[in-house]
N, C-alpha and C positions, 0 to 999 in steps of 0.2 A: 661296730654296730652290724646287726644282721637284719636283713629284710626277709621275712618268711612268708610263704604262701598262706592264705587265710586258714587252712586247716593245720592241725597241730602235729602233722607228720608229713612226709619224712622230714628230717632236719637236723640242724646243729644248734647248740646253744653256746653263746659266747661266755667266756669266764669259767673258771674251775669250779664255781659254786653250784652250777646246775648239774644235777645227777641225770644220767641217761636212763630212759625207760626201755629196758630190754626184755625180750620174750613176752610172756603173757601176764607180767606183773612188774611193778617197779622193782629194780634190783640195784643195789649199790655195791661198790667194791671197797668201800672204806667203812664198813659197818652197815647198819640199816637192816632192811628185810632180807634175810639170806635166801638164796635160790634153793629150790628143792634139790634134794640129793639126786644125782644122775645115776641111773642104774641101766647097765647095758649101753648099747650105742645104737639103737634103732631110733626111728623117727616116728612121731605121731602122724598117722595117715592123713588126718584132717590138715595139719600144718603143710604136708607135702602137696595136697591137692589145692589148698588155698594159695599156696606159694606159686603153683603153676598158673592159676587164674590171675594172680596179681600181676605176674610179669607180662601177661598179654593185655590187661585192661587198663593200665595206668596211663592217664593223660599227662600232658605236660604242665609243669608247675615251675615257677622261677624262685630261685634262692640265690642270693649273692652274699658272700660273707668275706670280710677282710681277714687275711691270714698273713701274719708277719713272716717275711722271708727268713728261713732258717740260715743261720751262719755256718758255713761249712769250715770245719777246723782243718780240713785236709787241703793241701796245696795242689795235689793232683787228684783229678776225678777218679772214681773207682774204675778199674779196668774191667772190660767185658770182652767176650770173644768177638774177634773182627772177621768179617767175611773176606774170603780170599777170592778176589775178582780176577777174571781171565786176563792175561797179559795182552798188551796190544798186538795186532797182527804184524806190525812192523815197528822196528826201532830206528828206522832211518838208513839201514844199511843194505836194503834191497836195491836191485839194479833198476834204475829208473831213467827215463830220458830227460836230459837236461835242456832239450830243445823246446819242449812243450811247456807253456806257462798257463796256468789256469788261475783265475782270481781266487783268493782266499775265501772259504765259506763264511757266510754271514754269521757273526757271533750271536749266540743266544745266551740268555741268562743262565748262570751255572745251575740254578735250581731246576730249570726246565731241561737242561742239557743232560744232567746226570743224576739229579736228585732222586726221582722216582726209580730209576734203574738201580742206583746204589742202595736205596731203601729195600727194594725187592731182593737184591742179593744178600743183604744182611738178614732179612727175614728168613729167606730160604736156608741160609747157613744155620741159623738158630734152630729152626724146625728140625733139620737133619740132626743136629747135635743133641737136642733134647730126647730124641727117640732112639739114640744109639744105645743098644743093650749094655755096652761096656760102661756106660755112665748112668744107668737107670737102677735104682734100688729095687729090691724085690718087695711087692706089697704084702707079702705073707712072711717076712723074715722073722717076725716075733714067734710065730707058731713053728716055722720050719727051722731056720738056722739057729735061733735061740732056744728052740724046743720048749717054749712056753715058760721059761724061767725068767723072762722079762715081759712085763705087762705094758699096756698102753699108758698107764698112769706113771710107770717108771720112765718111759720114754719122754712123756710131757714133763716130768720133773727135771730130766736131763737137759731138755731144751730150755727150760726156765733158767737153769744155772748157766747155760751158755749165753742166753740173753743178758743176764746180769753181769757176766764176765766181760762181754763185749761193750756193754754200756759203761761199765766202771772205767775201762781204759779209753773210751772215746774212740773205738775202732771204726773203720769205714762202714757206712750204713749197709752195704751189701754183704758184709762178711758173715752176718749171722745165717742168711740163707744159704750161703755157700758152705758154711761150716755144718749145718744140719744136713745138708746133702752128702757131705763127706761121711758123717756119722751113720746115715741110713745105708750108704753103700758099703761102709765097713762092716756094719752089723748084718748086712745081707751075705757077706762073704765069709765072716769068721764069727765063731761063737766067743762071746765075752766071758772071761774069767776074772775073779777077783772081786765081784760084788760091786757095791756102791762106789768104793774108792776107785776102782778101775774105770768105771763109767765116767766119774768126774774127771779123771785124767785124760780119757778119751775126748770128752767134750772140749776140755781146755786146749788140748793139742790141736783139735780140729779147728777151733776159733783162731788159734795162732797161725796155723797154716793158711787158712782162708784169708785172714786179715793181710798177711804178707802178699797174697795173690792180688788182693783188691787195691792195696796201697803200698808202694815200695818204701814208704817212710814209716811203716808200722813199728819197725825196730826201735824207732826214737821213743815210742810209747810203752812198748812191752818187750820183754825178752824171755828166754827160757827160765831164768830165775823166777820171774813173775808167775810163770805157768806152774813151776814147781811149788811155789808158795801157795798158790790157789788150790792146787790138787793135793797138797800135803805129801809131796814126794821129793826126791832129790833132783838136782838139775840133770843128771845123767838119765834118770828114769823119764824125765820130761822130754828129753831129746830122742831117747829111744822110742817113745810112744809116738812121736811125730814121724820118725822114720818108718816105723811099722805101719802107720796110717797111710802115708803116701805110697808105700810099696803095695799095700792091699788094694789101693785104688788104681794100681797100674801106672802111676805117675800122670793120670789124666785128671787134671784139676780145673779145667776151663769151661766145663759145661755151663749153658745159660741156666739161670735160676728164675724163680717167679719175680724177684726183684728186678733182674735184668729185663724181663718181658714187660713189667709195668712201665718202666722207662721207655722201652721200645715202642709199645702200643700208644703211649701218650706223648711221643716226641713232637708231634705237631699240633697238640690240642690248644696250646697257647695262642696259636693264630686263629683257630677256628671257634673257639668259645667266645661268646658275646662279652663275658666278663673275665679278664685275666685272673682276677683273684678267685672266681669260682673254679677255674681250671686248676689253680694251684691247690685248692682244698680238695678237689677230686683226686689229684695225684697223690697228695699226702695221705688222704684216707685210704686209697687203694693200697699204698705201701703198707699201711698199718694192718689192713684186713689180711693182706697176703702173709704178713709176719705172724699174725694170730693163727692163721692156718698151719703154721709150722708146728704148733702144739698138738695138732690132731693126727694120729697115726693113719687115720682113714684117708687123709689127703695125700699120703705117699703114693697112692695108686694113680693119682691124676698127673698129667703132664704139667711142668711148670707154667706153660703158656695157658693151660685151662685154669689153673689157680689164679694166675694174673688176670685173666679175662673175667673170671667170676668176681674178684675183688673190685675191678673197674665197674662192672655192672652194678654191684651193690653201692659202690661210692656214688655213682651218678644218681642212683635212686634216692640216696640220702640227701645229697647236696643239691641236685638239679630238679629232682622230683619226676624224672622220667626214665624209662628203660631204653637202652639201645644195644645193639649187638656189637661185639668187639672182635677184631682180628679173624673174621671168617667163622667164628663160632656162633651157631644158633643158640638162642637163649635156652631152649629146652636141653641143649647138650651140656649146660652148665648147672642145671638144677641140683644135681646131687652134690656138687662141690659148694654151691651157695647154701644149701641146707645144712652142710657141715659147719660153715662159718656162722650161720645163724644159730645153730645149736651151741656153739662155743659161747656166744653172747647170752643165750638163754640159761646157761648153767655156769656162770662165771666162777662161782665158788667150788664147783666140782672139777674144774680143770686147773691144775698147777700152772701158774704163769699168766693166766688171763687177766687177773686183777693187776698185776704189775704192768703188763703191756697197756692196758687201759689207762693206768696212772701216768705212765711215760707219755702217752698221747695227749693227755690234758696239760701236763707240765710243758711239753714242747710247743703245742699249738695254741694253748689257752682256749680251746674249744671243747665241747663235749658233743656227742652224737648219739642217736638211737636208730637201730634198725627198725623200720616200720613193721608193725604186725600185719601179716597178710590179710586177715579178716577185717581189721580196722581200715586198712588202705582201700579194700574194695567197697566198704561202706561209705567212706569219704569221697570216693571218686564217682559214685552213682549220680 
């Protein structure tokens, strides 16, 4: 059961039967009224202006919704980069006087003792890693490295196939984000040859490599033969494609992704939110919105932390009804990324993979959602 603020937005609807209202008109992804064909990739100036006004003027509204806890099929949690903290000043072998006895320091709760310092260390490490040029894709690789022979629609189709591949084998949830990062970096460094078949093989090899990084038990679910069958090639070709991929990446496979940052930014929200179920919905929806951003080539230019922060802000607007800053990002710094995510929802049928990801969200959570229209949000909050 859901309790929603008295206005009809923002929010979620329980059950798979409720269709989300996205963009400037009702849009469904299982038939219904089709979205208008998307031309170019600019934004309506009015939407941008009203979007900015919305983010500054929304007041608080309450929404609490029950979300069944997902069952994790993986015994081990997905691995993420770990901060390297400084070693202690002494390991006990320094010269000390044995004649001086001092009382032991009063013990403090572990959270107070090292929690904030540990969190700060992890955050600093993630921020350095995400800005490392060796682990950043080029935002212009389609026009430069690929010389215009691969279009935005081709990349979205590739990400769609990678999403299907990872879902089919039930791979670790962070694997898709890491795999798309691998593909973007590979295509930034090398021109792809061989057309659609070679792209399919690249995507499958990237998912396989990323899944093994995220979960050491991946090989229990998938192997090189499965990659070869999916890509329509031999086992040797599948193994060679994986080797070529990791070599092109300089064997640097551990950079944080938007999935990593969503988990990192929301690691303490369960304690802060008034309703634990609302915090769970915010986190699940933020992961979903960040995953949808993978389809949009324009989001390659944003740091993973910015994509994660944008997804969290939008998720809080939908679930909780209010806007808040995240991870040191001012809201205005996230406008462009949030508009890209909004555009994906406003043109579901124009972007390959959008309808499939929306369908997966409904099946997994038994909820539907709608991104509130900026103009309607402003009218409703006056």
